[in-house]
C-alpha positions, 0 to 999 in steps of 0.5 A, a space after each residue: 604581859 600583865 596589865 597590873 603593876 608588880 610589887 615585891 612580895 616583901 612589901 605586901 606579905 610577911 615571910 617567916 623561915 622555918 627553924 627546926 627545934 631541938 630533937 628532944 622537943 619532938 613527941 608522938 603524944 599530941 604535946 604542943 603543935 603539929 610539926 612539919 619539916 618540908 614537902 615530904 611531910 605535907 604532900 598535896 594534902 596534909 596527912 595524919 600528923 607524924 610528930 608534935 613539937 612542945 617548944 616550936 621555934 617558928 609557927 605558921 598560923 592557919 591559912 598561911 601559905 607553906 612553901 618548900 624552900 629546900 630539897 625540893 624548892 617550890 611545892 606549896 600547901 596551906 596550914 590548916 591549923 597553927 603548926 611548927 615549921 622546920 627549916 625546909 619550909 617558909 610561912 607566908 602571910 598576906 598583909 590583909 590591907 594589901 593583898 588577898 591571902 587566897 590570891 597569894 596562895 594561887 600566886 605561889 601555886 603559879 610560881 612552883 616551876 619557876 621557884 624550882 628552877 631558882 633552887 637548882 645549881 647547887 648541891 642542896 637546892 634552897 632559896 632564902 628569905 630574901 629570894 622570896 621577898 624579892 618575888 614580883 607579884 602582879 597586883 590587881 585591885 582587890 575585887 579582881 583578885 577575888 574574881 581570879 580566886 573564885 574562877 581558879 577555885 572552881 576549876 581546882 575543885 573539879 580537879 580535886 573531885 576527879 582526883 578523889 574519884 580516881 583515888 577511890 578507883 585505885 583502891 578497888 584492886 587492893 580490896 579485891 585482892 584481899 577479898 580473894 586471897 587475904 592479906 599477904 602480911 597476915 596469911 590465911 593461905 599456905 605460903 610458898 617461897 618466891 623461887 617456887 613461883 618465879 625464875 630469876 633472870 638477873 644473870 641476863 641483865 647487862 649493865 650500861 652507864 648512863 653516859 653510854 645509854 645516852 649515845 644509844 638512842 632507840 625505842 626499846 624501853 629501859 627499866 629500873 627499880 621504880 619503872 621506866 627510866 628511858 629508852 635504848 637501841 636494843 632489847 635484852 628481853 622480849 616477854 612478860 616479866 615481873 620487875 622487883 626493886 633491888 635497890 633504890 626502891 620502896 618496899 613498904 606495904 602498898 608501895 610500888 615495889 614491883 611492876 609488870 613489863 611486856 614486850 622488848 625491854 632492857 632492865 638495869 641492875 637496880 631491878 630483879 627480873 622475874 619470869 613467872 613459872 607455868 600456871 602463875 599469873 604475873 599480875 597476881 605476883 605483882 599485887 602479892 608483892 605490892 601489898 606485902 611488907 618487904 622491909 624485913 628482907 631489906 639489908 643496908 642502912 644508907 641505901 637499902 637493898 633487896 639482895 637475891 638471898 633476901 628476895 628468895 626468902 620472900 613468901 607469897 600466898 599459894 592461891 588457886 591458879 584459876 582464881 589467880 587467872 580470874 584476878 589477873 584478867 580483872 587487874 588487866 581490865 582495871 589497869 587499862 582504865 587506870 591508863 585512861 584516868 592518868 591521861 585525863 589527870 594530865 589533861 586536867 593538870 595542864 588545863 589548870 596550869 594554863 588557867 594559872 598563867 592566864 590569871 596572872 598575865 591578866 587574860 583570865 579576867 580581861 572581859 570582866 575587867 572591862 565591865 567593872 572599869 569604874 569600880 576598879 579605878 576607884 580601888 586602884 586609887 585607894 591602893 596606889 600606896 601599895 605600889 610606891 611604899 617601900 
């Protein structure tokens, strides 16, 4: 239980719901303000701006917390410059005399999971301005807010530095592939159609409905277009295979269109099942497909699909088999390190989540609070009106 009073967000911060401007005001020419529609636009760090808007309807100022309010609800970021925000976002700005903006940012980071649950229960998950304004915010004195921010920012900085180092490590294999074999989108080696390198085993797939699979518990991995989906009671395959997304996948360059599996497995109808022919390394095939832009082979508009005919038209570089083997060995070594990095990342995320919980329930700064009791009492008296003001 928090040692501090809680205050409705609407009493200490201003909430502006995004509004999408008319389509004709969007442009790619740096005319107006950067436009962000929702979580997909900002992710964890702002990317290169995709669009600008010449007639923004709602503006987020630099430093505002940006909250995704629909499909999905909960993810947050911070505006780095004045920006136009669409209906998928809300901008939240602290009233400086009542709450620290950085403390407010971390509060919303803490609330991401709870807000995601609030957005469930309908066809299109969303929360309203009133939902946001009624959030109860634990309100410690300003000095303690700043202390919480300092501790969490230090922890988050270490987490970000590790993520940046991991991102650099993730670029090693693509760079090595291009150095050894060139860019498959601009080939310098002779090309061969995919059926010359692999055998397609799609005919061995057995469809199973999700409701039926839930009744067939087991420890056999069950795979789909984008990776492991769950587990089932028995395997269809028991060998090293390459899976390539058939539908519901991501087929752009450096998107995870293909992956390797080993051992007992069941593969659903959303992934093509490929067995490498003798002399062709599966990791080489996976990385060739990973770096290749497959979008030109995709059919369908509502839901793209890589049909067997489209897949058979795919061409990959015909690299020297010894070089393929060398690359494959290095790839497997790097992937073992990647597994360990992912484990450490999960630990860091879990640790930061625990710190957030400690921060907003009061335990993170309890010792510091005892050492600064008199100072905090004065601040509490000065800010008492925040609690009682309507």
